[in-house]
Structure formats: structure tokens, C-alpha cells
TIPAMI-17622 format. One line per field, with one value per residue: residue number from 1; x negated, y, z negated of N, C-alpha, C in turn. Coordinates in pm, whole numbers, plus 50000, padded with zeros to 5 digits. Layout:
BEGIN
zakol	c(NUM/...);
n.xx	c(X/...);
n.yy	c(Y/...);
n.zz	c(Z/...);
ca.xx	c(X/...);
ca.yy	c(Y/...);
ca.zz	c(Z/...);
c.xx	c(X/...);
c.yy	c(Y/...);
c.zz	c(Z/...);
END
This chain:
BEGIN
zakol	c(1/2/3/4/5/6/7/8/9/10/11/12/13/14/15/16/17/18/19/20/21/22/23/24/25/26/27/28/29/30/31/32/33/34/35/36/37/38/39/40/41/42/43/44/45/46/47/48/49/50/51/52/53/54/55/56/57/58/59/60/61/62/63/64/65/66/67/68/69/70/71/72/73/74/75/76/77/78/79/80/81/82/83/84/85/86/87/88/89/90/91/92/93/94/95/96/97/98/99/100/101/102/103/104/105/106/107/108/109/110/111/112/113/114/115/116/117/118/119/120/121/122/123/124/125/126/127/128/129/130/131/132/133/134/135/136/137/138/139/140/141/142/143/144/145/146/147/148/149/150/151/152/153/154/155/156/157/158/159/160/161/162/163/164/165/166/167/168/169/170/171/172/173/174/175/176/177/178/179/180/181/182/183/184/185/186/187/188/189/190/191/192/193/194/195/196/197/198/199/200/201/202/203/204/205/206/207/208/209/210/211/212/213/214/215/216/217/218/219/220/221/222/223/224/225/226/227/228/229/230/231/232/233/234/235/236/237/238/239/240/241/242/243/244/245/246/247/248/249/250/251/252/253/254/255/256/257/258/259/260/261/262/263/264/265/266/267/268/269/270/271/272/273/274/275/276/277/278/279/280/281/282/283/284/285/286/287/288/289/290/291/292/293/294/295/296/297/298/299/300/301/302/303/304/305/306/307/308/309/310/311/312/313/314/315/316/317/318/319/320/321/322/323/324/325/326/327/328/329/330/331/332/333/334/335/336/337/338/339/340/341/342/343/344/345/346/347/348/349/350/351/352/353/354);
n.xx	c(77837/78058/78396/78482/78662/78902/78795/78652/78412/78350/78284/78540/78507/78329/78489/78665/78486/78392/78611/78604/78694/78578/78449/78595/78922/79049/78893/78679/78788/78878/78647/78544/78660/78824/79021/79378/79629/79686/79937/80033/80110/80396/80747/80898/80798/80616/80721/80979/81198/81061/80963/81007/80751/80592/80463/80423/80298/80378/80330/80303/80200/80040/79974/79673/79536/79438/79550/79731/79560/79410/79607/79675/79429/79426/79646/79561/79332/79444/79601/79403/79277/79494/79539/79303/79329/79566/79491/79297/79438/79662/79985/80016/80027/80182/80211/80369/80467/80589/80744/80788/81040/80908/80687/80764/80795/80826/80552/80346/80253/80354/80587/80850/81067/81095/81204/81431/81786/81897/81692/81662/81596/81692/82002/82067/82199/82484/82404/82136/81784/81524/81169/80974/80701/80662/80775/80888/80692/80468/80405/80452/80341/80415/80301/80305/80237/80112/79961/79873/79622/79545/79733/79668/79397/79431/79571/79376/79185/79325/79368/79101/79034/79190/79091/79018/79200/79443/79600/79660/79980/80174/80226/80366/80392/80505/80692/80834/81028/80850/80912/81183/81353/81605/81792/81665/81636/81681/81547/81758/81869/82048/82130/81992/82100/82288/82496/82367/82232/82284/82037/82038/82216/82223/82389/82464/82216/82174/82384/82354/82082/81857/81737/81886/81957/81927/81597/81368/81128/81171/81331/81412/81298/81350/81509/81375/81462/81349/81362/81280/81393/81454/81533/81732/81637/81620/81862/82038/81978/82097/82355/82647/82689/82933/83017/82804/82848/83091/83013/82827/82979/82966/82921/82678/82543/82627/82648/82887/83137/83331/83665/83676/83748/83613/83349/82987/82904/83135/83174/82945/82972/83012/83284/83397/83283/83339/83245/82971/82638/82328/81982/81831/81526/81413/81206/81088/80948/80695/80601/80496/80525/80724/80669/80840/80838/80992/81079/80938/81040/81173/81343/81218/81380/81440/81546/81646/81782/81999/82093/82039/82201/82468/82474/82298/82323/82600/82691/82552/82656/82911/82849/82713/82919/83096/82984/82951/82704/82543/82511/82308/82075/81823/81757/81452/81272/81233/81262/81285/81221/81126/81072/80868/80897/80741/80386/80210/79944/79638/79751/79879/80020/80323/80262/80426/80556/80400);
n.yy	c(15588/15864/15841/15965/16255/16180/16185/16422/16398/16493/16451/16376/16449/16656/16849/16901/16992/17220/17382/17449/17260/17014/16886/17063/17167/16935/16699/16698/16640/16382/16240/16158/15926/15623/15698/15761/15553/15643/15885/15936/15752/15564/15475/15705/16049/16211/16469/16522/16359/16297/16376/16721/16960/17239/17444/17595/17591/17689/17653/17764/17666/17735/17538/17514/17341/17201/16986/16669/16488/16654/16740/16496/16441/16648/16577/16330/16412/16582/16393/16230/16412/16478/16228/16204/16424/16366/16127/16214/16388/16247/16205/16474/16627/16685/16639/16744/16707/16877/16901/17148/17289/17410/17256/17065/17178/17197/17115/17135/16920/16692/16600/16659/16492/16359/16507/16546/16597/16745/16906/17210/17557/17777/17954/18310/18469/18666/18994/18956/19009/18874/18837/18733/18642/18571/18330/18010/17829/17566/17353/17263/17268/17158/17203/17096/17131/17055/17249/17589/17648/17402/17362/17581/17528/17291/17370/17531/17334/17186/17380/17421/17167/17158/17350/17484/17330/17413/17709/17915/18042/18157/18195/18106/18154/17997/17954/17782/17696/17477/17130/17150/17013/16976/17205/17495/17810/18099/18412/18588/18520/18314/17963/17764/17576/17396/17236/17017/16759/16429/16237/15994/15836/15618/15606/15872/15977/15835/15930/16210/16284/16115/16043/15837/15803/15897/15967/15699/15747/15923/15801/15736/15965/16320/16647/16969/17285/17609/17921/18258/18469/18782/18911/19167/19300/19535/19660/19458/19442/19667/19607/19508/19222/19084/19145/19032/18761/18724/18754/18540/18324/18170/18123/18312/18239/17975/17838/17742/17674/17918/17984/18108/18180/18339/18352/18308/18050/17894/17928/17807/17548/17186/17109/17324/17311/17093/16869/16866/16832/16943/16880/17065/17228/17465/17762/18043/18361/18617/18914/19152/19500/19707/19967/20165/20154/19954/19635/19358/19061/18726/18448/18141/17959/17623/17339/17004/16777/16556/16641/16946/17117/17042/17065/17271/17495/17513/17569/17808/17982/18024/18148/18378/18522/18578/18586/18732/18775/18883/19156/19183/19070/18988/18824/18726/18565/18245/17891/17573/17226/16898/16630/16361/16003/15835/15758/15469/15267/15308/15426/15733/16061/16102/15919/15741/15906/15935);
n.zz	c(17481/17510/17635/17961/18080/18316/18649/18625/18499/18250/17918/17683/17416/17448/17567/17357/17166/17292/17272/17012/16833/16761/16472/16332/16255/16338/16450/16274/16024/16071/16108/15869/15786/15895/16175/16184/16348/16691/16772/17018/17218/17344/17392/17438/17477/17216/16982/17052/16945/16722/16378/16299/16315/16144/16295/16614/16949/17253/17592/17932/18260/18573/18851/19020/19167/19481/19611/19593/19466/19302/19124/19001/18883/18695/18526/18430/18291/18093/17960/17847/17670/17504/17385/17233/17063/16915/16802/16628/16460/16380/16244/16217/16443/16756/17108/17397/17730/18022/18348/18588/18817/19035/19086/19259/19503/19855/20067/19884/19687/19792/19670/19705/19762/19530/19334/19069/19089/18884/18804/18843/18895/18631/18638/18671/18395/18291/18178/18111/18163/18276/18238/18492/18491/18230/18182/18313/18556/18675/18508/18164/17824/17510/17195/16868/16520/16191/16078/16156/16278/16379/16586/16751/16822/16961/17193/17311/17372/17564/17763/17836/17935/18161/18326/18642/18774/18674/18554/18272/18230/18059/17705/17393/17045/16758/16446/16164/15871/15664/15627/15664/15859/15978/16006/16010/15830/16014/16149/16129/15894/15872/15894/16153/16435/16325/16428/16555/16773/16662/16552/16430/16555/16808/17031/17075/17150/17388/17542/17549/17554/17661/17988/18229/18486/18836/18981/18926/18796/18592/18407/18074/17999/17947/17960/17915/17795/17752/17587/17535/17296/17194/16880/16761/16507/16358/16407/16322/16050/15952/15948/15776/15556/15578/15839/15981/15919/16052/16317/16349/16254/16029/15674/15505/15269/15200/15440/15532/15774/15944/16040/16317/16629/16820/16745/16739/16655/16704/16983/17082/17009/17031/17061/17192/17436/17602/17466/17500/17386/17243/17175/16951/16883/16766/16708/16517/16619/16586/16705/16622/16652/16871/17127/17034/16765/16655/16515/16670/16714/16699/16845/16958/17153/17184/17350/17410/17652/17841/18089/18212/18363/18317/18046/17887/18071/18113/17852/17798/17989/17888/17647/17739/17849/17640/17382/17064/16957/17148/17122/16945/17037/17285/17581/17704/17848/18013/18093/18264/18239/18340/18135/18136/18055/17769/17731/17814/17678/17842/18062/18210/18173/18345/18545/18690/18865/19088);
ca.xx	c(77870/78200/78468/78490/78790/78911/78776/78578/78282/78328/78327/78649/78456/78269/78598/78714/78383/78387/78723/78586/78770/78492/78394/78682/79048/79100/78799/78594/78858/78892/78517/78508/78720/78884/79137/79505/79667/79730/80081/80061/80171/80528/80852/80928/80694/80631/80762/81119/81278/80975/80987/80968/80637/80626/80396/80442/80235/80444/80254/80335/80082/80048/79876/79595/79475/79472/79620/79786/79450/79376/79714/79657/79310/79468/79732/79475/79248/79528/79637/79288/79257/79606/79512/79199/79382/79660/79416/79227/79530/79767/80122/80015/80022/80250/80189/80477/80444/80705/80719/80883/81091/80814/80589/80821/80816/80777/80424/80244/80193/80425/80680/80981/81172/81098/81262/81567/81884/81922/81577/81675/81572/81811/82063/82066/82323/82523/82347/81996/81686/81407/81040/80934/80568/80661/80843/80873/80564/80467/80394/80450/80294/80460/80217/80355/80137/80133/79885/79865/79493/79547/79807/79590/79279/79476/79600/79247/79124/79398/79335/78965/79033/79260/79030/78987/79320/79561/79573/79764/80074/80233/80212/80445/80350/80621/80682/80959/81005/80799/80997/81325/81362/81739/81847/81593/81687/81615/81517/81883/81910/82144/82070/81997/82112/82363/82571/82265/82247/82258/81937/82060/82314/82164/82484/82453/82093/82195/82481/82321/81939/81763/81777/81896/82001/81835/81470/81327/81010/81214/81413/81351/81254/81455/81486/81347/81488/81289/81400/81232/81505/81424/81643/81727/81643/81645/82008/82100/81958/82186/82491/82685/82690/83062/83015/82710/82916/83191/82941/82771/83085/82932/82882/82533/82488/82659/82650/83020/83193/83448/83761/83674/83731/83524/83217/82879/82907/83245/83153/82835/82999/83051/83428/83431/83208/83364/83168/82828/82549/82187/81888/81760/81402/81372/81110/81084/80820/80674/80505/80458/80618/80725/80624/80934/80828/81091/81025/80945/81041/81293/81362/81177/81486/81396/81646/81630/81910/81997/82120/82048/82310/82594/82466/82255/82377/82743/82707/82500/82750/83019/82796/82680/83042/83180/82917/82929/82563/82474/82480/82195/81968/81785/81687/81338/81200/81284/81220/81339/81116/81155/80971/80865/80894/80613/80269/80155/79797/79572/79817/79868/80152/80383/80203/80529/80598/80313);
ca.yy	c(15715/15898/15830/16090/16299/16121/16266/16545/16368/16570/16375/16442/16512/16783/16944/16941/17071/17349/17462/17476/17165/16909/16927/17164/17132/16804/16588/16696/16570/16241/16175/16111/15796/15570/15779/15690/15513/15757/15903/15983/15649/15519/15473/15846/16141/16267/16609/16535/16307/16280/16481/16855/17018/17380/17543/17569/17662/17649/17717/17732/17665/17726/17445/17573/17231/17216/16870/16576/16430/16749/16735/16372/16461/16732/16503/16231/16483/16624/16274/16190/16507/16462/16106/16235/16518/16300/16027/16285/16453/16157/16255/16619/16693/16625/16704/16708/16764/16892/16936/17248/17272/17457/17151/16980/17259/17135/17162/17147/16796/16579/16548/16718/16390/16297/16602/16513/16699/16829/16995/17331/17679/17823/18071/18433/18484/18807/19072/18929/19053/18798/18870/18608/18597/18526/18202/17926/17763/17430/17258/17321/17183/17193/17150/17123/17085/17081/17370/17676/17637/17277/17386/17675/17461/17191/17439/17569/17215/17151/17481/17394/17044/17181/17459/17446/17273/17481/17833/17950/18142/18224/18120/18154/18097/17998/17898/17755/17650/17342/17034/17180/16968/16971/17334/17596/17946/18184/18549/18654/18480/18204/17838/17750/17442/17309/17139/16956/16619/16340/16141/15863/15765/15586/15636/16015/15996/15782/16013/16352/16316/16043/16028/15699/15804/15973/15902/15605/15792/16004/15722/15737/16101/16416/16782/17075/17426/17698/18061/18354/18558/18883/18944/19310/19294/19668/19679/19355/19472/19777/19554/19445/19076/19037/19153/18930/18632/18720/18734/18405/18226/18088/18194/18323/18172/17832/17784/17689/17722/18003/17957/18228/18131/18422/18360/18237/17908/17827/17929/17717/17417/17082/17107/17433/17291/16961/16768/16873/16854/16966/16858/17191/17226/17605/17825/18189/18422/18753/18980/19282/19611/19757/20108/20253/20132/19854/19501/19270/18924/18658/18304/18058/17859/17501/17232/16888/16724/16462/16713/17088/17186/17009/17094/17407/17597/17528/17635/17944/18064/18061/18245/18504/18594/18613/18575/18860/18787/18956/19291/19180/18987/19009/18710/18787/18471/18110/17792/17438/17130/16756/16566/16217/15916/15826/15704/15344/15265/15287/15502/15878/16126/16121/15829/15680/16004/15926);
ca.zz	c(17546/17498/17760/18036/18134/18448/18769/18602/18447/18129/17801/17613/17294/17488/17586/17226/17100/17358/17224/16870/16753/16708/16344/16274/16191/16378/16454/16156/15917/16103/16110/15736/15763/16016/16212/16187/16483/16769/16781/17153/17302/17303/17493/17464/17433/17082/16982/17094/16834/16605/16279/16341/16243/16121/16380/16756/17059/17377/17700/18070/18346/18718/18906/19129/19244/19622/19666/19496/19389/19197/19025/18925/18800/18584/18435/18364/18196/17981/17884/17766/17560/17410/17308/17135/16964/16825/16725/16520/16366/16336/16248/16197/16573/16870/17237/17487/17862/18108/18488/18633/18953/19138/19114/19363/19622/19979/20116/19780/19643/19849/19569/19724/19759/19397/19239/19026/19123/18767/18779/18924/18817/18561/18700/18593/18320/18275/18070/18083/18261/18235/18297/18558/18454/18091/18174/18430/18574/18728/18398/18031/17715/17375/17088/16733/16425/16049/16044/16274/16345/16454/16710/16833/16876/17057/17318/17370/17430/17684/17864/17883/18014/18287/18402/18780/18833/18622/18479/18175/18280/17942/17579/17281/16917/16671/16311/16096/15735/15654/15559/15685/15997/16034/16049/15933/15823/16111/16108/16096/15760/15880/15935/16298/16489/16235/16509/16638/16809/16550/16595/16368/16638/16937/17136/17104/17226/17523/17614/17556/17548/17747/18128/18274/18625/18921/19011/18823/18722/18478/18316/17942/17971/17913/18013/17817/17826/17653/17606/17434/17267/17093/16790/16729/16361/16300/16415/16238/15907/15915/15958/15649/15558/15627/15985/16026/15910/16157/16443/16351/16232/15912/15552/15498/15152/15195/15576/15564/15900/15937/16147/16400/16766/16902/16683/16808/16620/16770/17127/17115/16951/17127/17086/17284/17559/17657/17394/17531/17273/17270/17066/16931/16802/16784/16618/16515/16657/16538/16793/16569/16676/17008/17133/16964/16621/16613/16495/16787/16664/16744/16849/17070/17159/17251/17344/17498/17694/17953/18214/18176/18433/18251/17903/17853/18160/18087/17722/17804/18065/17798/17552/17808/17878/17525/17253/16995/16922/17254/17076/16852/17092/17425/17642/17771/17934/18001/18190/18251/18271/18324/18050/18167/17937/17700/17801/17763/17668/17970/18167/18197/18173/18475/18644/18774/18965/19204);
c.xx	c(78019/78268/78482/78633/78794/78886/78690/78439/78249/78373/78435/78601/78387/78376/78648/78612/78376/78499/78713/78654/78679/78426/78480/78809/79098/78994/78708/78659/78864/78759/78480/78563/78779/79008/79264/79538/79719/79881/80124/80138/80310/80626/80889/80810/80722/80672/80905/81210/81193/80999/80931/80855/80652/80564/80398/80347/80299/80379/80304/80211/80123/79939/79807/79518/79525/79554/79667/79676/79410/79479/79701/79537/79344/79547/79654/79389/79327/79571/79523/79265/79369/79588/79410/79253/79474/79593/79348/79323/79640/79904/80130/80012/80104/80220/80295/80458/80575/80665/80827/80930/80991/80710/80633/80847/80754/80644/80316/80179/80267/80527/80823/81093/81181/81162/81403/81662/81907/81809/81582/81650/81702/81870/82044/82202/82356/82454/82200/81908/81553/81281/80983/80799/80560/80732/80816/80736/80579/80473/80408/80397/80346/80367/80278/80257/80176/80066/79868/79733/79485/79618/79728/79472/79318/79505/79470/79179/79193/79374/79196/78960/79098/79196/78983/79107/79448/79517/79692/79849/80135/80213/80297/80403/80467/80596/80823/80928/80959/80897/81145/81361/81500/81785/81781/81665/81609/81598/81643/81935/82014/82071/82094/82015/82192/82441/82478/82301/82206/82163/81949/82156/82256/82258/82480/82326/82111/82284/82431/82171/81856/81821/81779/81948/81903/81706/81418/81210/81047/81299/81341/81292/81373/81423/81470/81389/81427/81328/81334/81339/81462/81548/81628/81744/81670/81794/82080/82092/82042/82333/82528/82702/82821/83069/82919/82776/83023/83127/82892/82880/83056/82904/82730/82476/82509/82650/82785/83073/83318/83538/83778/83646/83630/83383/83114/82886/83017/83221/83043/82862/83036/83200/83474/83366/83219/83285/83019/82746/82406/82106/81804/81639/81339/81278/81130/80950/80815/80564/80472/80566/80612/80683/80716/80932/80933/81027/81046/80930/81169/81283/81298/81276/81438/81508/81613/81767/81893/82016/82138/82161/82443/82594/82425/82324/82524/82768/82665/82591/82864/82972/82768/82804/83108/83109/82899/82784/82484/82435/82360/82078/81944/81710/81577/81268/81258/81230/81286/81234/81169/81040/80972/80873/80754/80508/80227/80004/79737/79636/79802/80004/80200/80332/80307/80579/80521/80308);
c.yy	c(15739/15883/15965/16124/16255/16223/16388/16519/16442/16486/16450/16509/16645/16889/16994/17027/17211/17441/17489/17376/17060/16958/17028/17104/16994/16697/16583/16622/16422/16168/16116/15972/15747/15652/15697/15648/15633/15762/15936/15881/15610/15522/15615/15931/16186/16413/16631/16487/16279/16394/16616/16906/17170/17482/17499/17652/17607/17726/17672/17748/17669/17632/17512/17467/17236/17101/16779/16515/16523/16752/16610/16383/16544/16653/16393/16296/16524/16505/16231/16281/16493/16337/16133/16325/16448/16188/16094/16338/16362/16219/16407/16696/16615/16707/16652/16780/16772/16940/17031/17225/17309/17351/17066/17055/17192/17197/17173/17011/16672/16517/16593/16615/16320/16389/16558/16628/16795/16927/17111/17451/17725/17944/18195/18449/18632/18873/19048/18980/18990/18846/18743/18555/18543/18392/18121/17859/17622/17326/17333/17218/17241/17125/17192/17063/17121/17209/17457/17665/17510/17295/17476/17604/17357/17255/17482/17450/17176/17251/17454/17271/17063/17285/17410/17387/17341/17606/17862/18064/18223/18135/18187/18080/18108/17933/17872/17700/17505/17253/17056/17143/16985/17106/17445/17730/18032/18326/18630/18616/18369/18078/17817/17603/17346/17202/17067/16812/16531/16229/16006/15778/15743/15619/15784/16043/15949/15872/16153/16383/16248/16022/15880/15689/15887/15897/15818/15657/15871/15925/15707/15871/16190/16549/16881/17209/17509/17841/18144/18460/18657/18912/19090/19327/19429/19700/19582/19391/19590/19736/19482/19294/19021/19040/19050/18792/18617/18694/18590/18299/18130/18179/18196/18242/18020/17761/17722/17754/17806/17975/18082/18188/18210/18430/18280/18087/17834/17818/17831/17574/17314/17083/17218/17415/17147/16850/16772/16907/16871/16922/16984/17170/17365/17654/17976/18236/18563/18816/19121/19387/19652/19904/20206/20235/20035/19717/19418/19126/18858/18509/18246/17942/17741/17399/17125/16830/16630/16532/16862/17162/17163/17048/17239/17512/17621/17603/17782/18036/18112/18167/18380/18588/18650/18623/18711/18881/18862/19097/19299/19099/19021/18885/18764/18695/18332/18018/17659/17341/16987/16692/16416/16134/15910/15754/15574/15352/15232/15362/15651/15940/16146/16026/15771/15776/15985/15785);
c.zz	c(17536/17633/17828/18071/18279/18558/18749/18549/18319/18010/17725/17486/17326/17509/17451/17153/17159/17315/17075/16779/16689/16580/16274/16219/16228/16363/16333/16042/15943/16094/15976/15707/15893/16051/16210/16329/16562/16780/16923/17236/17251/17419/17536/17421/17289/17093/17028/16982/16710/16506/16324/16252/16242/16216/16526/16841/17186/17491/17836/18157/18492/18767/19024/19206/19388/19677/19553/19409/19275/19087/18939/18833/18676/18481/18362/18257/18073/17895/17794/17647/17457/17325/17198/17025/16865/16746/16606/16415/16314/16350/16233/16328/16674/16994/17334/17619/17941/18247/18536/18777/19061/19175/19233/19493/19745/20022/20011/19751/19694/19756/19592/19715/19624/19293/19200/19057/19007/18739/18877/18835/18752/18633/18613/18525/18302/18156/18041/18197/18221/18307/18360/18510/18312/18072/18298/18435/18626/18618/18266/17932/17585/17276/16954/16633/16282/16006/16169/16349/16429/16587/16804/16899/16981/17193/17386/17436/17560/17796/17922/17973/18150/18376/18540/18851/18787/18547/18388/18228/18167/17821/17472/17155/16820/16536/16259/15958/15735/15579/15578/15828/16058/16090/15967/15930/15922/16061/16080/15957/15755/15926/16084/16336/16403/16312/16605/16673/16690/16594/16526/16451/16777/17052/17174/17185/17370/17605/17641/17572/17655/17887/18164/18416/18706/18944/18895/18739/18597/18378/18182/17906/17939/17979/17899/17874/17714/17689/17496/17417/17159/17011/16746/16579/16297/16301/16322/16090/15860/15921/15829/15666/15613/15779/16044/16026/16018/16293/16453/16340/16119/15793/15543/15382/15156/15330/15613/15691/15874/16058/16232/16545/16849/16846/16764/16781/16693/16922/17170/17072/17058/17160/17181/17421/17611/17592/17418/17407/17321/17150/17052/16842/16809/16675/16622/16570/16602/16621/16748/16592/16822/17010/17062/16813/16567/16603/16621/16738/16711/16742/16975/17072/17242/17239/17446/17529/17813/18087/18182/18245/18363/18103/17878/17939/18132/17955/17731/17886/17974/17698/17618/17834/17753/17390/17186/16954/17029/17211/16985/16906/17238/17474/17732/17870/17916/18108/18163/18305/18253/18246/18077/18040/17877/17782/17735/17758/17804/18085/18141/18221/18317/18582/18740/18882/19096/19263);
END
């Protein structure tokens, strides 16, 4: 008999089959031969420093469970489904979980004294007007995959497994050039994330990425900030290349840095922000057209860091005040989440929190 999703009595294979996955893009392919070792377990969660995959499904959830037992049941269920999904897909799928500040609200699940000080809602930055329902949430799940259908089916399986304890709050679908893990070309035509955290240097990871202070349950974890940023492509495309390069601060063809103190690249750089670095894993999105007949597309900005207040918030305050890119972009939604360390075999995501 197939193992059951903890606390629900629902076989995990039934959850996957109900989402259209069993016999499809994931489990059907694995059934023909022995599946590869699962990529879900480890010291850190996958999808953070593992190789970047070209398709993204980022989702936020509100927990509707009435008590702590319901929340634990949800996390156990999601862990079981994530194990099955990654066992079936191998290195072609990653699943990453994050816990939002609202999860620690007093009177909900008895976690108020376990909230890390750095896990606070992001402040409102000058010039932005975010849609609350399109961001935030108690929990988030980042699914990345080699194929778009694999990512889509995985999210459906997780939504199904959480039904009764969590409801989908928002979802963003992204894409990036396959095989271009370091700094892909974005929709503006420039390479994104060139001044990224260097994952070949363990000291940089220790200093800028992995949490080693505060509550012990988060040690070995990290913080995720996600932002949906619409790029005003119709305006950008009417701007000459020289002006675009001045705004970005790099050559469009070679990506060479320009010596322009007021450019986006310089204002966002570590040297302009006290050495602060982020691990960026961003994707593009395409939502069609808006009611005015303008292209609705942009950036799903994703970054991981050791302390979002000292890193992302400090950098974004500087950009919100002076960034010339503000004339070509609109910040529409966002959220911050604490991502626990990886899951050992036989355990479940966030177990040390409880």
C-alpha cells in the first residue's frame, strides 16, 4: 500500500494522480525505470543554491487550519508530496518552502515567541503601491523545473495536498533562458544579476546567505524576498539604446560596466551598499496585455539573503530614492519569508520550529 499523507489518510500517489501528474510529466516517466535519488533532502533546501532551472511557479498561501495540529498536518503533507515529486523528477524539479511573518501572529499557532527579528513585513518604499492580495501570505512555495508542465503539475499537487488547511492566495509563473544560470538576459535586453553572490565562495555564503543567529530552528536556512515588478516595455522600446545603457549602467551588447554613479547597476552594487550582497534567482513573466493595449510583462524578482532588513531593505531604499529605472518599472506585489534549513529523511519541513 502506498504511504499516506500524514494526518489525512490520503495516499500521496492519489494526490498526485488527482492533480493529473500520475502517469504524466513526472511519475509516468519515472515508472519506466528506477527513479533517481530524491533531490529533496539535504542540509539546505533545494532551489536556493542548486542549479537554476528555466521555469518557475511561485505561490503564496493563507493557512486556514484552526490550530497548530492542522498547521503541522499541512507541513507534513506538503513534505510527503514534495518528496514524491522530486523523486519522480530528479534534478529536473526543486521545491522550496518559506514561512511568512503572519504565521507568527499572536493567537494563531502559538509561534509568536519563535519569530526571528529579521522576519518583518517589508516597509512601503517611495513611489510604490502594492496590491496586498497579490503578495504576502502565511506560507510560500517556490517550484522550479526543467519543463513548464512539470512545474505546473507540481503546484497543483501541492494545492490539492493542502486543501482544508491552506488556500492559494497568489501565484506567479516565470521563465528564463535555459542553461544561463548566472545572469540571464531580461526583458529589457540587459543581463540581470551580474553582481550576484558568488556561490563558489563559502565565506560569501556564510556572510550573506545562511542564517546562523537568532532562533535555532532557522539556522542553516535563509530569507526569501519576492517582488513582482512590471516593466514598462512600451516606453522602454521607444528609448534609444544609449539612454537605456545610461539608465542600467552597462553596455547592452557586452555587459561591460559604465562609470555612472547614478545608474541602476551602481546604486544596487555591493560597493554602494556597505558590501551587502544578495543571491538573485529572478525570472521574467508575461501576463499578456493590459486594458490600455500595453504589454503586461516584467520581472519576478527573487533574492535570498541572511538578513532582509540589512540587505534587501537597505538596497531597495537606496534604489527607491534615486534609481533612474523607476521611470520604466512599477512594483506591484511582494513578500518576505523565512526558509527553514533542509529536511532530513523521516522528518518534515520546519519541524524544528515546533
